[in-house]
Backbone as CSV, one residue per row, in Angstrom:
resi,resn,N_x,N_y,N_z,CA_x,CA_y,CA_z,C_x,C_y,C_z
1,MET,-9.776,-7.373,-1.717,-9.970,-7.571,-0.278,-8.703,-7.152,0.475
2,SER,-8.863,-6.365,1.515,-7.724,-5.860,2.271,-7.064,-6.974,3.080
3,THR,-5.719,-6.937,3.115,-4.969,-7.908,3.906,-5.221,-7.679,5.389
4,LYS,-5.415,-8.774,6.118,-5.625,-8.683,7.564,-4.282,-8.883,8.257
5,ILE,-3.881,-7.878,9.045,-2.559,-7.874,9.678,-2.697,-7.995,11.186
6,LEU,-1.928,-8.901,11.768,-1.842,-9.015,13.217,-0.602,-8.269,13.692
7,VAL,-0.789,-7.281,14.575,0.317,-6.507,15.129,0.565,-6.990,16.556
8,VAL,1.692,-7.673,16.764,2.026,-8.245,18.067,3.116,-7.397,18.704
9,GLU,2.727,-6.579,19.657,3.639,-5.617,20.293,3.102,-5.298,21.685
10,ASP,3.921,-5.499,22.721,3.431,-5.310,24.082,3.364,-3.846,24.508
11,ASP,4.140,-2.972,23.851,4.058,-1.549,24.164,2.806,-0.978,23.493
12,ARG,1.849,-0.562,24.316,0.543,-0.165,23.784,0.631,1.050,22.857
13,GLU,1.467,2.012,23.210,1.585,3.197,22.369,2.126,2.842,20.992
14,THR,3.178,2.009,20.961,3.757,1.593,19.681,2.760,0.767,18.878
15,ASN,2.074,-0.151,19.554,1.085,-0.999,18.884,-0.011,-0.152,18.262
16,GLN,-0.544,0.759,19.034,-1.635,1.600,18.548,-1.193,2.492,17.390
17,LEU,0.056,2.969,17.455,0.576,3.809,16.375,0.725,3.006,15.086
18,LEU,1.257,1.778,15.208,1.376,0.907,14.035,0.011,0.623,13.432
19,CYS,-0.948,0.310,14.288,-2.305,0.019,13.807,-2.908,1.230,13.097
20,LYS,-2.696,2.402,13.659,-3.236,3.627,13.083,-2.704,3.851,11.664
21,TYR,-1.383,3.726,11.491,-0.788,3.981,10.182,-1.158,2.896,9.168
22,LEU,-1.257,1.661,9.626,-1.648,0.575,8.724,-3.094,0.730,8.269
23,ARG,-3.955,1.182,9.163,-5.361,1.397,8.790,-5.492,2.533,7.778
24,LYS,-4.617,3.533,7.893,-4.619,4.621,6.908,-4.326,4.097,5.510
25,GLU,-3.582,2.982,5.446,-3.253,2.354,4.164,-4.302,1.319,3.760
26,MET,-5.425,1.337,4.466,-6.583,0.490,4.158,-6.372,-0.985,4.476
27,PHE,-5.453,-1.286,5.408,-5.310,-2.655,5.883,-6.304,-2.904,7.020
28,HIS,-6.735,-4.146,7.137,-7.547,-4.562,8.284,-6.546,-4.993,9.361
29,VAL,-6.576,-4.359,10.527,-5.533,-4.553,11.530,-6.127,-5.043,12.848
30,CYS,-5.419,-5.989,13.477,-5.832,-6.512,14.776,-4.628,-6.476,15.723
31,PRO,-4.734,-5.841,16.892,-3.605,-5.785,17.828,-3.575,-6.975,18.774
32,ALA,-2.372,-7.337,19.211,-2.179,-8.323,20.290,-1.028,-7.807,21.146
33,TYR,-1.176,-7.911,22.475,-0.212,-7.296,23.382,0.650,-8.299,24.149
34,THR,0.328,-9.575,24.047,1.123,-10.623,24.691,1.287,-11.786,23.725
35,GLY,2.246,-12.654,24.030,2.426,-13.833,23.198,1.220,-14.743,23.234
36,GLU,0.621,-14.894,24.420,-0.545,-15.764,24.568,-1.729,-15.232,23.770
37,GLU,-1.921,-13.907,23.799,-3.018,-13.311,23.028,-2.791,-13.507,21.532
38,ALA,-1.543,-13.332,21.087,-1.225,-13.550,19.673,-1.475,-15.003,19.284
39,PHE,-1.051,-15.918,20.156,-1.237,-17.350,19.899,-2.720,-17.673,19.725
40,GLN,-3.549,-17.121,20.609,-4.982,-17.376,20.548,-5.592,-16.819,19.271
41,LYS,-5.221,-15.608,18.905,-5.795,-14.988,17.708,-5.343,-15.702,16.438
42,LEU,-4.100,-16.158,16.419,-3.621,-16.911,15.262,-4.336,-18.247,15.136
43,SER,-4.777,-18.801,16.268,-5.452,-20.095,16.273,-6.910,-19.996,15.846
44,THR,-7.509,-18.828,16.067,-8.953,-18.695,15.842,-9.314,-17.794,14.669
45,ASP,-8.339,-17.084,14.108,-8.626,-16.147,13.028,-7.638,-16.361,11.888
46,SER,-7.940,-15.780,10.754,-7.085,-15.933,9.570,-6.417,-14.602,9.250
47,PHE,-5.079,-14.591,9.265,-4.312,-13.382,8.980,-3.443,-13.584,7.743
48,GLY,-3.238,-12.490,7.018,-2.393,-12.546,5.832,-1.024,-11.954,6.042
49,PHE,-0.760,-11.434,7.256,0.526,-10.779,7.538,0.649,-10.613,9.049
50,VAL,1.901,-10.708,9.553,2.142,-10.510,10.983,3.335,-9.592,11.184
51,LEU,3.141,-8.548,11.989,4.236,-7.731,12.508,4.491,-8.202,13.926
52,LEU,5.714,-8.611,14.229,5.967,-9.373,15.448,7.129,-8.817,16.262
53,ASP,6.829,-8.406,17.488,7.884,-8.018,18.427,8.487,-9.289,19.033
54,LEU,9.760,-9.246,19.394,10.401,-10.419,19.994,10.224,-10.486,21.506
55,MET,10.380,-9.344,22.166,10.381,-9.326,23.631,8.961,-9.117,24.154
56,LEU,8.235,-10.225,24.277,6.853,-10.198,24.722,6.737,-10.837,26.103
57,PRO,5.788,-10.403,26.912,5.568,-11.085,28.192,5.033,-12.494,27.967
58,GLY,5.539,-13.457,28.726,5.113,-14.844,28.545,5.779,-15.465,27.336
59,MET,4.994,-15.950,26.411,5.505,-16.558,25.180,6.200,-15.502,24.334
60,ASP,7.477,-15.741,23.958,8.204,-14.704,23.218,7.959,-14.796,21.712
61,GLY,8.520,-13.817,21.001,8.293,-13.735,19.565,8.839,-14.911,18.780
62,PHE,9.954,-15.481,19.221,10.508,-16.633,18.517,9.539,-17.814,18.554
63,GLU,8.880,-18.028,19.693,7.899,-19.116,19.803,6.706,-18.866,18.879
64,ILE,6.256,-17.605,18.840,5.148,-17.264,17.950,5.540,-17.495,16.493
65,LEU,6.762,-17.099,16.148,7.239,-17.273,14.774,7.276,-18.750,14.397
66,GLN,7.744,-19.598,15.304,7.775,-21.033,15.038,6.381,-21.591,14.822
67,LYS,5.415,-21.113,15.605,4.035,-21.568,15.433,3.505,-21.163,14.061
68,ILE,3.769,-19.916,13.686,3.292,-19.440,12.384,3.871,-20.290,11.265
69,ARG,5.178,-20.530,11.310,5.830,-21.252,10.227,5.458,-22.738,10.184
70,SER,5.016,-23.273,11.301,4.591,-24.679,11.310,3.207,-24.865,10.695
71,GLU,2.462,-23.760,10.564,1.076,-23.875,10.108,0.725,-23.003,8.911
72,LYS,1.439,-21.899,8.708,1.001,-20.916,7.718,2.145,-20.465,6.812
73,ASN,1.784,-20.087,5.598,2.732,-19.494,4.670,2.313,-18.052,4.427
74,ILE,2.641,-17.169,5.376,2.311,-15.752,5.275,3.547,-14.924,5.614
75,PRO,3.625,-13.693,5.117,4.781,-12.843,5.454,4.798,-12.466,6.927
76,VAL,5.999,-12.457,7.509,6.193,-12.050,8.901,7.379,-11.094,8.951
77,ILE,7.172,-9.925,9.533,8.263,-8.986,9.773,8.456,-8.846,11.275
78,ILE,9.685,-9.075,11.736,10.019,-8.857,13.137,10.344,-7.384,13.348
79,ILE,9.747,-6.805,14.400,10.072,-5.444,14.819,10.573,-5.531,16.253
80,SER,11.838,-5.218,16.470,12.404,-5.474,17.792,13.451,-4.442,18.180
81,ALA,13.574,-4.233,19.482,14.647,-3.390,20.017,15.959,-4.159,20.093
82,LYS,15.906,-5.471,19.900,17.107,-6.305,19.956,17.869,-6.148,18.645
83,ASP,19.047,-5.539,18.743,19.802,-5.181,17.547,21.021,-6.074,17.335
84,GLU,21.138,-7.149,18.090,22.302,-8.019,17.968,22.155,-8.927,16.746
85,SER,23.269,-9.159,16.073,23.245,-9.961,14.849,22.680,-11.351,15.099
86,GLN,22.988,-11.932,16.263,22.538,-13.286,16.540,21.013,-13.372,16.566
87,ASP,20.356,-12.350,17.130,18.895,-12.344,17.169,18.325,-12.248,15.762
88,LYS,18.958,-11.440,14.925,18.501,-11.313,13.543,18.683,-12.639,12.797
89,ILE,19.816,-13.282,13.010,20.078,-14.563,12.350,19.038,-15.602,12.766
90,ILE,18.780,-15.680,14.068,17.787,-16.648,14.563,16.424,-16.360,13.951
91,GLY,16.014,-15.078,13.979,14.717,-14.717,13.425,14.590,-15.072,11.960
92,LEU,15.628,-14.770,11.172,15.587,-15.058,9.738,15.606,-16.556,9.474
93,ARG,16.373,-17.296,10.265,16.438,-18.751,10.071,15.150,-19.444,10.487
94,LEU,14.440,-18.860,11.446,13.159,-19.424,11.867,12.047,-19.096,10.873
95,GLY,12.342,-18.182,9.956,11.376,-17.949,8.889,10.805,-16.561,8.767
96,SER,11.358,-15.570,9.482,10.860,-14.208,9.287,11.302,-13.705,7.909
97,ASP,10.511,-12.833,7.326,10.799,-12.314,5.993,11.607,-11.025,6.029
98,ASP,11.614,-10.366,7.183,12.358,-9.117,7.314,12.538,-8.839,8.808
99,TYR,13.448,-7.924,9.123,13.760,-7.600,10.521,14.007,-6.105,10.605
100,ILE,13.157,-5.404,11.350,13.282,-3.961,11.507,13.646,-3.656,12.956
101,THR,14.674,-2.850,13.133,15.135,-2.518,14.482,14.505,-1.212,14.960
102,LYS,14.046,-1.200,16.204,13.543,0.031,16.818,14.730,0.939,17.135
103,SER,14.580,2.269,17.062,13.359,2.944,16.662,13.313,3.065,15.140
104,PHE,12.116,3.138,14.607,11.933,3.117,13.167,10.970,4.218,12.770
105,HIS,10.977,4.546,11.488,10.008,5.481,10.931,8.801,4.678,10.446
106,MET,7.615,5.169,10.709,6.407,4.470,10.280,6.381,4.282,8.769
107,SER,6.906,5.269,8.051,6.924,5.162,6.588,7.766,3.973,6.128
108,GLU,8.848,3.671,6.866,9.678,2.514,6.520,8.913,1.221,6.759
109,VAL,8.202,1.144,7.877,7.422,-0.058,8.172,6.373,-0.291,7.088
110,ILE,5.641,0.761,6.735,4.609,0.642,5.705,5.222,0.185,4.387
111,ALA,6.362,0.773,4.014,7.016,0.413,2.752,7.435,-1.048,2.747
112,ARG,7.957,-1.514,3.873,8.408,-2.907,3.936,7.232,-3.882,3.944
113,VAL,6.157,-3.506,4.615,4.960,-4.349,4.592,4.454,-4.502,3.155
114,LYS,4.354,-3.392,2.449,3.869,-3.435,1.068,4.816,-4.219,0.166
115,ALA,6.126,-4.057,0.391,7.107,-4.780,-0.428,6.986,-6.286,-0.206
116,GLN,6.832,-6.703,1.048,6.702,-8.129,1.331,5.410,-8.690,0.747
117,LEU,4.333,-7.929,0.823,3.072,-8.385,0.243,3.167,-8.513,-1.271
118,ARG,3.868,-7.569,-1.928,4.059,-7.666,-3.382,4.822,-8.922,-3.743
119,ARG,5.933,-9.167,-3.026,6.742,-10.346,-3.331,5.972,-11.624,-3.048
120,PHE,5.254,-11.638,-1.932,4.480,-12.830,-1.572,3.450,-13.143,-2.652
121,THR,2.761,-12.122,-3.132,1.752,-12.318,-4.177,2.388,-12.776,-5.479
122,GLN,3.490,-12.149,-5.858,4.166,-12.512,-7.102,4.701,-13.935,-7.059
123,TYR,5.368,-14.307,-5.962,5.981,-15.627,-5.880,4.938,-16.726,-5.824
124,ASN,3.828,-16.479,-5.150,2.798,-17.501,-5.053,2.005,-17.652,-6.342
125,SER,1.890,-16.565,-7.109,1.164,-16.658,-8.371,2.025,-17.252,-9.472
126,SER,3.342,-17.077,-9.374,4.231,-17.568,-10.429,4.865,-18.910,-10.107
127,GLY,4.717,-19.344,-8.856,5.301,-20.614,-8.456,6.809,-20.563,-8.316
128,THR,7.360,-19.385,-8.092,8.799,-19.249,-7.946,9.293,-20.024,-6.739
129,SER,10.380,-20.764,-6.901,10.902,-21.548,-5.779,11.749,-20.671,-4.874
130,GLN,11.964,-21.145,-3.654,12.688,-20.346,-2.674,14.121,-20.077,-3.112
131,THR,14.706,-20.981,-3.879,16.090,-20.775,-4.316,16.219,-19.553,-5.217
132,ASP,15.108,-19.134,-5.832,15.152,-17.948,-6.684,15.229,-16.660,-5.877
133,HIS,15.112,-16.776,-4.574,15.174,-15.598,-3.717,16.608,-15.222,-3.365
134,TYR,17.590,-16.044,-3.762,18.950,-15.841,-3.287,19.929,-15.651,-4.437
135,LEU,20.918,-14.812,-4.197,22.083,-14.710,-5.071,23.316,-14.955,-4.206
136,LYS,24.262,-15.714,-4.724,25.465,-16.031,-3.948,26.688,-15.758,-4.795
137,HIS,27.676,-15.107,-4.194,28.947,-14.857,-4.860,30.027,-14.896,-3.794
138,GLY,30.922,-15.884,-3.877,31.926,-16.051,-2.829,31.248,-16.311,-1.501
139,ASP,31.575,-15.498,-0.490,30.975,-15.700,0.825,29.861,-14.696,1.114
140,ILE,29.352,-14.065,0.058,28.240,-13.142,0.240,26.965,-13.767,-0.309
141,VAL,25.900,-13.724,0.506,24.601,-14.266,0.112,23.570,-13.154,0.229
142,LEU,22.878,-12.885,-0.865,21.861,-11.843,-0.892,20.488,-12.496,-0.926
143,ASP,19.671,-12.205,0.086,18.302,-12.720,0.166,17.372,-11.657,-0.402
144,LEU,16.875,-11.891,-1.610,16.032,-10.919,-2.292,14.652,-10.827,-1.666
145,ASN,14.274,-11.851,-0.942,12.952,-11.884,-0.315,12.943,-11.120,1.001
146,ALA,13.982,-11.321,1.812,14.034,-10.714,3.150,14.772,-9.381,3.187
147,TYR,15.373,-8.966,2.028,16.139,-7.722,1.987,17.295,-7.749,2.986
148,VAL,18.022,-8.860,3.017,19.184,-8.957,3.894,20.358,-9.520,3.120
149,VAL,21.570,-9.197,3.596,22.786,-9.733,3.013,23.590,-10.404,4.123
150,GLU,24.114,-11.586,3.833,24.917,-12.332,4.793,26.352,-12.417,4.299
151,THR,27.291,-12.127,5.195,28.704,-12.370,4.937,29.242,-13.106,6.161
152,GLY,29.432,-14.411,6.019,29.826,-15.210,7.175,28.707,-15.233,8.197
153,ASP,29.016,-14.808,9.423,28.014,-14.775,10.486,27.309,-13.427,10.581
154,ASN,27.664,-12.497,9.712,27.054,-11.167,9.770,25.828,-11.102,8.869
155,VAL,24.726,-10.579,9.413,23.495,-10.400,8.662,23.094,-8.928,8.753
156,LYS,22.922,-8.289,7.606,22.575,-6.871,7.592,21.321,-6.660,6.742
157,SER,20.412,-5.825,7.256,19.232,-5.439,6.487,19.629,-4.405,5.429
158,LEU,18.954,-4.473,4.291,19.236,-3.555,3.190,18.023,-2.689,2.880
159,ARG,18.297,-1.471,2.441,17.246,-0.640,1.897,17.026,-1.014,0.434
160,GLU,15.925,-0.498,-0.132,15.525,-0.867,-1.483,16.638,-0.626,-2.504
161,LYS,17.217,0.571,-2.528,18.245,0.888,-3.517,19.526,0.111,-3.248
162,GLU,19.851,-0.118,-1.987,21.035,-0.915,-1.651,20.896,-2.325,-2.212
163,LEU,19.710,-2.896,-2.049,19.478,-4.238,-2.581,19.579,-4.246,-4.100
164,GLN,19.002,-3.252,-4.738,19.045,-3.201,-6.202,20.472,-3.079,-6.721
165,ILE,21.271,-2.239,-6.058,22.662,-2.071,-6.482,23.432,-3.373,-6.314
166,LEU,23.287,-3.997,-5.150,24.013,-5.233,-4.887,23.556,-6.349,-5.818
167,LYS,22.265,-6.423,-6.080,21.739,-7.424,-7.008,22.330,-7.242,-8.396
168,LEU,22.406,-5.991,-8.850,22.966,-5.709,-10.168,24.423,-6.157,-10.247
169,LEU,25.217,-5.825,-9.225,26.630,-6.185,-9.230,26.825,-7.695,-9.162
170,MET,26.055,-8.360,-8.316,26.208,-9.814,-8.159,25.709,-10.572,-9.380
171,SER,24.780,-9.976,-10.115,24.266,-10.618,-11.333,25.200,-10.415,-12.524
172,ASN,26.190,-9.511,-12.349,27.131,-9.219,-13.433,28.561,-9.243,-12.918
173,PRO,29.019,-10.398,-12.426,30.371,-10.470,-11.862,31.428,-10.096,-12.900
174,LYS,32.422,-9.342,-12.413,33.573,-8.905,-13.209,33.240,-7.818,-14.224
175,LYS,31.977,-7.383,-14.248,31.633,-6.274,-15.134,31.913,-4.965,-14.414
176,VAL,32.478,-4.005,-15.132,32.808,-2.708,-14.557,31.641,-1.748,-14.778
177,PHE,31.207,-1.097,-13.702,30.134,-0.112,-13.775,30.676,1.272,-13.418
178,THR,30.394,2.256,-14.256,30.674,3.635,-13.880,29.489,4.165,-13.091
179,LYS,29.675,5.291,-12.441,28.563,5.849,-11.672,27.422,6.271,-12.602
180,GLU,27.756,6.636,-13.840,26.715,7.033,-14.777,25.803,5.867,-15.153
181,ASN,26.401,4.726,-15.584,25.522,3.635,-16.000,24.897,2.918,-14.799
182,LEU,25.559,2.997,-13.640,24.942,2.438,-12.436,23.662,3.214,-12.102
183,PHE,23.743,4.535,-12.151,22.567,5.358,-11.854,21.441,5.064,-12.847
184,GLU,21.792,4.950,-14.109,20.765,4.719,-15.124,20.121,3.350,-14.978
185,HIS,20.905,2.336,-14.536,20.351,1.010,-14.283,19.377,1.029,-13.108
186,ILE,19.779,1.657,-12.010,19.017,1.560,-10.761,17.866,2.555,-10.716
187,TRP,18.120,3.806,-11.122,17.079,4.823,-11.026,16.252,4.943,-12.312
188,GLY,16.780,4.378,-13.411,16.046,4.415,-14.668,15.903,5.806,-15.253
189,GLU,16.866,6.676,-14.942,16.829,8.055,-15.434,18.205,8.440,-15.969
190,PRO,18.259,9.438,-16.848,19.568,9.927,-17.313,20.364,10.485,-16.136
191,TYR,21.657,10.240,-16.155,22.527,10.700,-15.073,22.864,12.176,-15.239
192,LEU,22.740,12.907,-14.131,23.165,14.299,-14.078,24.230,14.430,-13.001
193,GLY,25.097,15.399,-13.143,26.196,15.546,-12.195,25.738,15.630,-10.748
194,ALA,24.581,16.204,-10.523,24.075,16.369,-9.162,23.669,15.036,-8.530
195,ASP,23.565,13.998,-9.359,23.131,12.696,-8.850,24.271,11.909,-8.202
196,GLU,25.499,12.396,-8.327,26.646,11.647,-7.802,26.519,11.409,-6.301
197,ASN,26.095,12.405,-5.552,25.980,12.251,-4.100,24.953,11.184,-3.741
198,LYS,23.873,11.119,-4.502,22.826,10.127,-4.256,23.400,8.711,-4.370
199,ILE,24.206,8.484,-5.415,24.816,7.171,-5.600,25.808,6.880,-4.481
200,MET,26.661,7.843,-4.165,27.733,7.610,-3.206,27.216,7.323,-1.806
201,VAL,26.074,7.902,-1.439,25.480,7.609,-0.136,25.132,6.126,-0.034
202,HIS,24.524,5.575,-1.088,24.143,4.160,-1.071,25.369,3.251,-1.129
203,ILE,26.367,3.642,-1.907,27.591,2.853,-1.988,28.300,2.830,-0.632
204,ARG,28.355,3.977,0.025,28.993,4.036,1.351,28.276,3.126,2.346
205,ARG,26.964,3.139,2.327,26.206,2.279,3.236,26.453,0.807,2.956
206,LEU,26.543,0.461,1.678,26.837,-0.934,1.329,28.229,-1.332,1.774
207,ARG,29.198,-0.449,1.582,30.563,-0.729,2.044,30.574,-1.025,3.540
208,GLU,29.854,-0.198,4.301,29.835,-0.359,5.754,29.188,-1.668,6.169
209,LYS,28.262,-2.161,5.353,27.532,-3.369,5.722,28.254,-4.652,5.336
210,ILE,29.043,-4.626,4.252,29.610,-5.904,3.810,31.106,-5.925,3.591
211,GLU,31.767,-4.776,3.542,33.198,-4.779,3.266,34.023,-4.918,4.547
212,GLU,35.123,-5.622,4.454,36.059,-5.700,5.568,36.680,-4.344,5.843
213,ASP,36.945,-3.596,4.760,37.498,-2.242,4.880,36.618,-1.303,4.070
214,PRO,35.626,-0.652,4.713,34.695,0.212,3.990,35.357,1.376,3.268
215,ARG,36.602,1.710,3.625,37.285,2.837,2.982,37.847,2.476,1.615
216,ASN,37.851,1.189,1.288,38.385,0.735,0.012,37.542,1.298,-1.137
217,ARG,38.172,1.947,-2.115,37.438,2.552,-3.235,36.754,1.508,-4.100
218,ASN,37.345,0.321,-4.215,36.767,-0.719,-5.060,35.798,-1.569,-4.244
219,ILE,34.530,-1.216,-4.317,33.521,-1.893,-3.509,33.445,-3.376,-3.872
220,PHE,33.411,-4.223,-2.856,33.250,-5.667,-2.997,34.433,-6.332,-3.701
221,LYS,35.606,-5.716,-3.659,36.769,-6.266,-4.358,37.076,-7.683,-3.901
222,ARG,36.875,-7.961,-2.615,37.220,-9.288,-2.097,36.279,-10.370,-2.590
223,PHE,35.189,-9.994,-3.284,34.271,-11.000,-3.788,34.552,-11.372,-5.229
224,GLY,35.720,-11.036,-5.725,36.145,-11.576,-7.011,35.663,-10.827,-8.220
225,GLY,35.865,-9.520,-8.245,35.599,-8.807,-9.482,34.370,-7.916,-9.474
226,LEU,33.643,-7.868,-8.373,32.512,-6.960,-8.316,33.042,-5.566,-8.018
227,VAL,33.395,-4.837,-9.073,34.131,-3.582,-8.925,33.401,-2.455,-9.635
228,ILE,33.400,-1.289,-9.015,32.875,-0.094,-9.680,34.046,0.825,-10.011
229,SER,34.116,1.245,-11.241,35.134,2.203,-11.661,34.560,3.610,-11.571
230,TRP,35.288,4.506,-10.918,34.811,5.872,-10.805,35.603,6.811,-11.724
231,GLY,36.277,6.233,-12.712,37.056,7.056,-13.616,36.214,7.777,-14.653
């Protein structure tokens, strides 16, 4: 049975585009253009997923998110033009599973929707507790469910490979990884010289998201031994 998704977005063009691409993936999709309309549909219908804009006329996205979390255990992804860390922190603390900033690629939205549905299905079938969604090392907290990393008051969204790399390093503190064995762990393929750029792009992005000094060659050095050797 196809998951029923509520798309809450006041911009009609964006809403219709999201609905179009989700329907191509065989999801059952229902649009809502205001907070009040979303509230009514959530009260009278059953949804398995919500894509939620924050800046809605009338009732805002945070209020809708609170209503969802008070009554339902379903995945919610916030899609918003608000790019400030504080808004992301509030959204994640209120219970959103992910946060995508506009403008975005439709392929990214689809990928994240599918990823959240996979995790939701796996965790509910296996009875995994919420604490299993997190890894902590020093002052860095990795949320495996929401694809975000927290360092102090900073919250950053991660891409799939970024999360996998960080998870591997945090699960093996003080272990040294070369670019060859890192590639083989994450991509599951033999390392070729041409793959170096692929790895370095993801490492650079991770440095920018969590390091005090992204230019430091030893990624995550301040977290006590999470080091990659490039020798």
